[in-house]
Structure formats: structure tokens, C-alpha cells
N, C-alpha and C positions, 0 to 999 in steps of 0.2 A: 504493500500500500504506500510505499514511499515514505515511511515514517522517519527515515533518517533525516529528512529535511524538515525543519520546524515549520516552514511556510506551508508545507503539505499537511503537517499535523493538524493545523487549525482547520483546514478544509475538510479533514476526515473526522473531526470530532463527533459530528452527528452520526456518522456511520459507526464509529467506535462505540458510542453510547448504545446504539441499537444492538450491536454485536455483543457487548457485555451483557445486555439484558437477556438476549437469547441464550448465552452461555449460562447465566445465573439461573434462569428458569429450567435449564437442563441439568442443573447441579454440577456444572463444569467449573468448579471453583479453582482448580489448579491452572486451567487455561486462562482464566481471568487474571490470575497472579502473573502468569507469563506475559500477557499483553501489557499489563501495567509495568512490569519490570523492564520490558523493552522500551516503553515510552520514557520511563525515568532514566534509563541508561543512555538513551540516544538523543536527549535534548538537554538544553541548559537549565530547564525548569527543575530537574531532579525530582525529588519526592513531592514538590509542590505542584507537579503536573495535575494532581487530582483537583486542584482549585478550578481548573478549566471545565470540569464536568458538572452537569446538574447534580443536585443532591441525591437523587435516586441512584445514579451511577456511583457516586462516592460511597454510599452505604453498601452497595453491592460489592465494591472493591474491598472495602474494609472487612466486610463479612467474609469474603473469600479468603483473605489473609488469616482471619480468625479460624475458619473451618479447616484450613490446610496447615494449621499449627505454625504459621510463620509470624510469631508474635512480635519479634523484635522489629521487623519491617512494618508491621501494622501499627505498633506504638510510635514509630518515627513518623509515619504518615499522619496519624491522628494529632501528634504534637505540631506538625507543620501546619495543619488546618485549624488549630485551636484559636488562631487570631481572627478567623473568619466565621467559624461555626462553633456551636457548643458541642465539644467532643467528649464530654464527661463520660458518657456511656461507653464509648469505644476505648477511651483511655483506661477506664476501669476494667474492661474486658481484657485488654492486653496486659495490664498490670497483674490482674488475677492469674492469667495463664503464664506469666513470667515469674510466678511465685512471690510477687509482692502483695500479699494478701491484705495486710493492714493498710497499705497505701490505697488499694482498691476500695476498701471499706470507707476510708476517709473521703475519697472522691464522691462517694454515693450517699454518705450519711445524711445529707440535707436535701436529697432529691429522690426519695423513695415514693414516687407518685405514679409509678406504672409497674406492670409486672416484669418488664425487661430489667429495670433497675433492681427490683427485688430478686430476680433470678441470679444476677451477678453478685449481689450483696450476700445472699444466702449461700452461694457457692463458696465465697471467700470465708464465711463463718465455718462451713464444713471443713475446709482445709485447715482451719485453726482448731479443729476438733471441738467446736462449740455446738455439739449435736443437740443438746437440750434446747438451746436458743433457737436453732433452726426448726426443730420440731414444733416449738411454740408458735413461731411465725407462720409456718405452713398451715397449721391448724387454724390460726387466726384468719389467714387469707381465705381458706376454704369456708369458714363459717360466715365471714362478713361478705365475701364474694364482691369486692369493689368493682365497679364498672370502669376500668381503665381504658378499655378499647383496644387492648393488645393481648387478647386471650391466648394467643399462641404461646406466649411466655408463661402464662399460668400453667399450661400443660407441660412446658419444659420443666417448671418447678416440680410438678408431680412426678415427672420422669426421673429427675435427679435426686429426689429425696426419699425414694422408695425404701432404701435400706434402713431408714431411721424408724420405721414403723413395723408393727407385727405383720406377718405374711399376708393375711387377708386384706388388711387396709392398704398395704403396699401394692399388692396385686391389683386391687380395684383402682388405685390412683394411676398406676402405670398403664393399665388397660384403657382407662379413660383417655390418657394421652395418646395411646396407640390408635384408638378409634378416631380421635380428632385428626391426627396427621394422615391417616388413611383417607378420611373424608375430604381433605384438602389436597390429596395426591402429593404429599411431601414424602417421597420414598426415602430420602436421605435420613430424616429424623425417625421415620417409621422403623428403619432398620436398627436404630439405636434403642428404641423402645423394646423391640423384640429381644435385643441383646440383654437389656436390663431385666426383662422378665425371666430370661434364662438364668441370670445371676441370682435372682430371688429364689429360684428353686434350689440352687446350690447352697444358699444361706439357710434354706429350710432344713436341709440335712443331706448327707452324702449317701443316702440309700440309693440302690440301683434305679428305682422308679424315678426319683428326683433327677438323677444324673441323665437318664434317658430323655426326660422331658426338657431339661436344660439344653441338651445337645440339639434337640429338634428346633428350639428357638434360635440357637446359635447358627444352625444351618440356614434357617430362613433369613436371618440378618446377613450372614455371609453371602448368600446368593444375591440379595439386593445390592450389597456393596460391590460385588464383582460386576454386576450389570452396570452399575453407575460408573 
């Protein structure tokens, strides 16, 4: 596409945005990172190249770096953009996944006004082994069911916190998440829910029946990931 020439880059931004959206909706997160890395490496903009994209594409780029575990690059991009956008959520995500749990909690402590923030906040608390606090907050969110408008992350919370509850409650929580992500055709997260249900059966006990059921869930999850 002639991306080596910056004058060509500006011409192609609209096409690139559409291309990134197509890749994102096909769960091609690694390819999005490749596209962005090529852009940042071949222009004088460097990691500030993201500023040129609309906010939807920026979110998709940052989400792709997060999903492919390229946390250092994601943190750099979010810091570059922080002068132009509120990047607290993504800064917290990348701090969390770079093992800076207390820093992630500090970033979010005054903005727990949506499920996505809660998801990151609770994840950081789990890593600090504050399981009782996480259990309390999850139960509180389930009981109050605030209408934040980002229900996807409520189900992410249910998926991530299953091991903190008794088997039946955990199974019900993760199965709700599984049904939700199947209904919206998000096969990437569907596979992680299947994986977590398998883990629940191993936590339940290492009897042959539990191991067999766990393996069946792991195989379903692995098949989806292989296809993706």
C-alpha cells in the first residue's frame, strides 16, 4: 500500500481504518498489531501514529495489543495518547498485565463507574490475593445489577471470578457468561469461558469423571482457538 511514504499514509488512513475493523471483527488481533507496528516503524510519527485514527480504531488497536499479550507496547501507546484522550482504562489494563497491580488499582480507584473498570480493578485485587474483597464486590454487583451499559464486562467479571465461589455458583456464573458470548458470536471469549468451566471441574476434584468432563471442555476451547 505504499506505507513507506508518509504522504501515502495519510491517503490510506480511511482504508486502514476499515481494514483494522475487518480484522478486529474476525478476531485477527495479531495482524492488527503487525499493521500498527509497520506504521510506527516506517514513519516519523512513531507510536503517536495512533492519534491519526478515529477513536474506534484506536480502541481496536489497543485491545489487540492487550489480547496478544504485548503489554509493554500497549502501555507506551496509551501513554503517548494520554495528552489527547482519557487513557485511564487502557493504562490500567497494561499496568495490570505488566504486574503493576497496585498502580492499576490507583489509576481506577476514582472511576469505578462501569463494568470494564470494575473488571480490571477486581482482576488486580485477585492478583494481590485479596479474594474476600473480590468476592464481596462481585456479589454486590450481581445483587445491585447497575445499568452501566457495558454488560459485556459484567460477564467477563463472572468468567474471571468463578474460582472464588462454590462449584454450583461458579458454574452458573461462568455458564451465564458462556451463553452471553455465544449469543453475540464472540468465539474468542467463548473459548475462554469453556476453558474456565473445565478448570472448575478440576477444582471440584480429580476423580476420573471430573477429569473427563474437564478434558471435553478443554477440547472445545482448543478447537475454537485453533480455528481462530
